[in-house]
Biopython code that builds the backbone (N, CA, C, O; Angstrom):
import numpy as np
from Bio.PDB.StructureBuilder import StructureBuilder

atoms = [
    (1, "UNK", "N", (-8.891, -31.941, -24.748)),
    (1, "UNK", "CA", (-9.145, -30.585, -25.155)),
    (1, "UNK", "C", (-8.642, -29.636, -24.058)),
    (1, "UNK", "O", (-8.936, -29.830, -22.879)),
    (2, "UNK", "N", (-7.891, -28.623, -24.453)),
    (2, "UNK", "CA", (-7.351, -27.632, -23.522)),
    (2, "UNK", "C", (-8.231, -26.387, -23.559)),
    (2, "UNK", "O", (-8.504, -25.835, -24.625)),
    (3, "UNK", "N", (-8.666, -25.959, -22.386)),
    (3, "UNK", "CA", (-9.488, -24.755, -22.284)),
    (3, "UNK", "C", (-8.646, -23.683, -21.596)),
    (3, "UNK", "O", (-8.164, -23.887, -20.481)),
    (4, "UNK", "N", (-8.472, -22.546, -22.260)),
    (4, "UNK", "CA", (-7.710, -21.449, -21.679)),
    (4, "UNK", "C", (-8.657, -20.478, -20.999)),
    (4, "UNK", "O", (-9.717, -20.143, -21.528)),
    (5, "UNK", "N", (-8.258, -20.036, -19.825)),
    (5, "UNK", "CA", (-9.052, -19.059, -19.092)),
    (5, "UNK", "C", (-8.609, -17.654, -19.475)),
    (5, "UNK", "O", (-7.414, -17.372, -19.568)),
    (6, "UNK", "N", (-9.570, -16.787, -19.694)),
    (6, "UNK", "CA", (-9.276, -15.391, -20.001)),
    (6, "UNK", "C", (-9.705, -14.500, -18.841)),
    (6, "UNK", "O", (-10.013, -13.322, -19.025)),
    (7, "UNK", "N", (-9.718, -15.075, -17.659)),
    (7, "UNK", "CA", (-10.097, -14.339, -16.465)),
    (7, "UNK", "C", (-8.839, -13.741, -15.835)),
    (7, "UNK", "O", (-7.849, -14.438, -15.611)),
    (8, "UNK", "N", (-8.894, -12.468, -15.559)),
    (8, "UNK", "CA", (-7.774, -11.785, -14.940)),
    (8, "UNK", "C", (-8.227, -11.176, -13.619)),
    (8, "UNK", "O", (-9.372, -10.747, -13.476)),
    (9, "UNK", "N", (-7.326, -11.147, -12.677)),
    (9, "UNK", "CA", (-7.615, -10.530, -11.396)),
    (9, "UNK", "C", (-6.858, -9.214, -11.355)),
    (9, "UNK", "O", (-5.630, -9.196, -11.431)),
    (10, "UNK", "N", (-7.585, -8.123, -11.235)),
    (10, "UNK", "CA", (-6.955, -6.806, -11.164)),
    (10, "UNK", "C", (-6.536, -6.523, -9.730)),
    (10, "UNK", "O", (-7.335, -6.649, -8.802)),
    (11, "UNK", "N", (-5.285, -6.143, -9.558)),
    (11, "UNK", "CA", (-4.774, -5.781, -8.245)),
    (11, "UNK", "C", (-4.476, -4.293, -8.247)),
    (11, "UNK", "O", (-3.722, -3.816, -9.095)),
    (12, "UNK", "N", (-5.052, -3.554, -7.316)),
    (12, "UNK", "CA", (-4.777, -2.115, -7.264)),
    (12, "UNK", "C", (-3.280, -1.868, -7.058)),
    (12, "UNK", "O", (-2.660, -2.536, -6.230)),
    (13, "UNK", "N", (-2.691, -0.926, -7.793)),
    (13, "UNK", "CA", (-1.256, -0.670, -7.674)),
    (13, "UNK", "C", (-0.829, -0.323, -6.248)),
    (13, "UNK", "O", (0.260, -0.696, -5.812)),
    (14, "UNK", "N", (-1.690, 0.389, -5.528)),
    (14, "UNK", "CA", (-1.355, 0.761, -4.154)),
    (14, "UNK", "C", (-1.161, -0.444, -3.261)),
    (14, "UNK", "O", (-0.305, -0.433, -2.376)),
    (15, "UNK", "N", (-1.946, -1.480, -3.482)),
    (15, "UNK", "CA", (-1.812, -2.704, -2.676)),
    (15, "UNK", "C", (-0.473, -3.382, -2.953)),
    (15, "UNK", "O", (0.184, -3.874, -2.035)),
    (16, "UNK", "N", (-0.079, -3.405, -4.210)),
    (16, "UNK", "CA", (1.190, -4.026, -4.579)),
    (16, "UNK", "C", (2.352, -3.263, -3.957)),
    (16, "UNK", "O", (3.276, -3.868, -3.413)),
    (17, "UNK", "N", (2.308, -1.937, -4.035)),
    (17, "UNK", "CA", (3.373, -1.118, -3.453)),
    (17, "UNK", "C", (3.401, -1.299, -1.940)),
    (17, "UNK", "O", (4.472, -1.443, -1.349)),
    (18, "UNK", "N", (2.234, -1.291, -1.317)),
    (18, "UNK", "CA", (2.160, -1.461, 0.142)),
    (18, "UNK", "C", (2.788, -2.786, 0.562)),
    (18, "UNK", "O", (3.551, -2.829, 1.528)),
    (19, "UNK", "N", (2.479, -3.855, -0.143)),
    (19, "UNK", "CA", (3.056, -5.165, 0.169)),
    (19, "UNK", "C", (4.575, -5.134, 0.054)),
    (19, "UNK", "O", (5.277, -5.690, 0.898)),
    (20, "UNK", "N", (5.081, -4.485, -0.989)),
    (20, "UNK", "CA", (6.524, -4.401, -1.189)),
    (20, "UNK", "C", (7.193, -3.605, -0.068)),
    (20, "UNK", "O", (8.269, -3.975, 0.400)),
    (21, "UNK", "N", (6.560, -2.520, 0.359)),
    (21, "UNK", "CA", (7.120, -1.706, 1.437)),
    (21, "UNK", "C", (7.183, -2.508, 2.737)),
    (21, "UNK", "O", (8.186, -2.474, 3.450)),
    (22, "UNK", "N", (6.115, -3.219, 3.034)),
    (22, "UNK", "CA", (6.079, -4.035, 4.253)),
    (22, "UNK", "C", (7.151, -5.129, 4.185)),
    (22, "UNK", "O", (7.875, -5.357, 5.154)),
    (23, "UNK", "N", (7.244, -5.796, 3.042)),
    (23, "UNK", "CA", (8.235, -6.870, 2.884)),
    (23, "UNK", "C", (9.656, -6.360, 3.069)),
    (23, "UNK", "O", (10.514, -7.069, 3.596)),
    (24, "UNK", "N", (9.904, -5.127, 2.635)),
    (24, "UNK", "CA", (11.261, -4.556, 2.695)),
    (24, "UNK", "C", (11.513, -3.719, 3.943)),
    (24, "UNK", "O", (12.631, -3.259, 4.174)),
    (25, "UNK", "N", (10.465, -3.523, 4.750)),
    (25, "UNK", "CA", (10.628, -2.741, 5.971)),
    (25, "UNK", "C", (10.881, -1.271, 5.708)),
    (25, "UNK", "O", (11.623, -0.625, 6.448)),
    (26, "UNK", "N", (10.271, -0.736, 4.659)),
    (26, "UNK", "CA", (10.454, 0.664, 4.269)),
    (26, "UNK", "C", (9.156, 1.422, 4.527)),
    (26, "UNK", "O", (8.070, 0.923, 4.230)),
    (27, "UNK", "N", (9.272, 2.629, 5.081)),
    (27, "UNK", "CA", (8.080, 3.450, 5.301)),
    (27, "UNK", "C", (7.689, 4.145, 3.997)),
    (27, "UNK", "O", (8.471, 4.204, 3.049)),
    (28, "UNK", "N", (6.475, 4.662, 3.971)),
    (28, "UNK", "CA", (6.019, 5.399, 2.790)),
    (28, "UNK", "C", (6.876, 6.643, 2.574)),
    (28, "UNK", "O", (7.183, 7.002, 1.437)),
    (29, "UNK", "N", (7.260, 7.299, 3.669)),
    (29, "UNK", "CA", (8.093, 8.501, 3.558)),
    (29, "UNK", "C", (9.466, 8.173, 2.992)),
    (29, "UNK", "O", (9.992, 8.911, 2.159)),
    (30, "UNK", "N", (10.047, 7.061, 3.444)),
    (30, "UNK", "CA", (11.349, 6.644, 2.910)),
    (30, "UNK", "C", (11.242, 6.368, 1.410)),
    (30, "UNK", "O", (12.087, 6.798, 0.625)),
    (31, "UNK", "N", (10.199, 5.651, 1.032)),
    (31, "UNK", "CA", (9.988, 5.324, -0.381)),
    (31, "UNK", "C", (9.844, 6.604, -1.205)),
    (31, "UNK", "O", (10.446, 6.743, -2.270)),
    (32, "UNK", "N", (9.038, 7.531, -0.697)),
    (32, "UNK", "CA", (8.801, 8.774, -1.419)),
    (32, "UNK", "C", (10.080, 9.590, -1.551)),
    (32, "UNK", "O", (10.362, 10.139, -2.616)),
    (33, "UNK", "N", (10.853, 9.671, -0.473)),
    (33, "UNK", "CA", (12.083, 10.474, -0.547)),
    (33, "UNK", "C", (13.098, 9.845, -1.490)),
    (33, "UNK", "O", (13.849, 10.558, -2.155)),
    (34, "UNK", "N", (13.129, 8.529, -1.555)),
    (34, "UNK", "CA", (14.037, 7.849, -2.480)),
    (34, "UNK", "C", (13.553, 7.901, -3.921)),
    (34, "UNK", "O", (14.330, 7.686, -4.852)),
    (35, "UNK", "N", (12.267, 8.187, -4.102)),
    (35, "UNK", "CA", (11.683, 8.224, -5.444)),
    (35, "UNK", "C", (11.476, 9.654, -5.940)),
    (35, "UNK", "O", (10.950, 9.868, -7.032)),
    (36, "UNK", "N", (11.891, 10.627, -5.135)),
    (36, "UNK", "CA", (11.688, 12.040, -5.472)),
    (36, "UNK", "C", (10.215, 12.374, -5.676)),
    (36, "UNK", "O", (9.855, 13.138, -6.570)),
    (37, "UNK", "N", (9.377, 11.790, -4.835)),
    (37, "UNK", "CA", (7.939, 12.030, -4.885)),
    (37, "UNK", "C", (7.598, 13.084, -3.831)),
    (37, "UNK", "O", (8.100, 13.029, -2.708)),
    (38, "UNK", "N", (6.745, 14.043, -4.194)),
    (38, "UNK", "CA", (6.344, 15.070, -3.258)),
    (38, "UNK", "C", (5.094, 14.593, -2.529)),
    (38, "UNK", "O", (4.096, 14.229, -3.151)),
    (39, "UNK", "N", (5.167, 14.599, -1.196)),
    (39, "UNK", "CA", (4.015, 14.190, -0.381)),
    (39, "UNK", "C", (3.127, 15.390, -0.124)),
    (39, "UNK", "O", (3.608, 16.461, 0.246)),
    (40, "UNK", "N", (1.850, 15.212, -0.317)),
    (40, "UNK", "CA", (0.870, 16.261, -0.026)),
    (40, "UNK", "C", (0.110, 15.846, 1.219)),
    (40, "UNK", "O", (-0.579, 14.826, 1.220)),
    (41, "UNK", "N", (0.234, 16.641, 2.290)),
    (41, "UNK", "CA", (-0.437, 16.258, 3.541)),
    (41, "UNK", "C", (-1.936, 16.300, 3.448)),
    (41, "UNK", "O", (-2.624, 16.003, 4.425)),
]
sb = StructureBuilder()
sb.init_structure("model")
sb.init_model(0)
sb.init_chain("A")
sb.init_seg("    ")
for serial, (resi, resn, name, xyz) in enumerate(atoms, 1):
    if name == "N":
        sb.init_residue(resn, " ", resi, " ")
    sb.init_atom(name, np.array(xyz, "f"), 0.0, 1.0, " ", f" {name:<3s}", serial, name[0])
structure = sb.get_structure()
């Protein structure tokens, strides 16, 4: 008998983006400027 799990782990989007930036060696400012995102201090 096969039992399927319906359990999901939610990952905050900010954590995923942060990991990608670290892996690629990109700062938040670089990412924002390349994405046309306005930074609010």
